[in-house]
C-alpha positions as CSV (number, residue, x, y, z in Angstrom):
1,M,0.0,0.0,0.0
2,N,1.1,3.6,-0.5
3,I,2.4,5.4,2.6
4,R,0.7,8.7,1.4
5,N,-2.6,6.9,1.2
6,Q,-2.3,5.6,4.7
7,E,-1.3,9.0,6.0
8,R,-4.4,10.6,4.4
9,K,-6.6,7.9,5.9
10,N,-5.0,8.4,9.3
11,N,-5.4,12.2,9.0
12,G,-9.1,11.8,8.0
13,H,-9.8,9.6,11.0
14,T,-8.0,11.9,13.4
15,I,-9.5,15.1,12.1
16,G,-12.8,13.5,11.3
């Protein structure tokens, strides 16, 4: 998996 994709998912979960 792409690291950038994981970062975006993590960010979304944290901010969301």
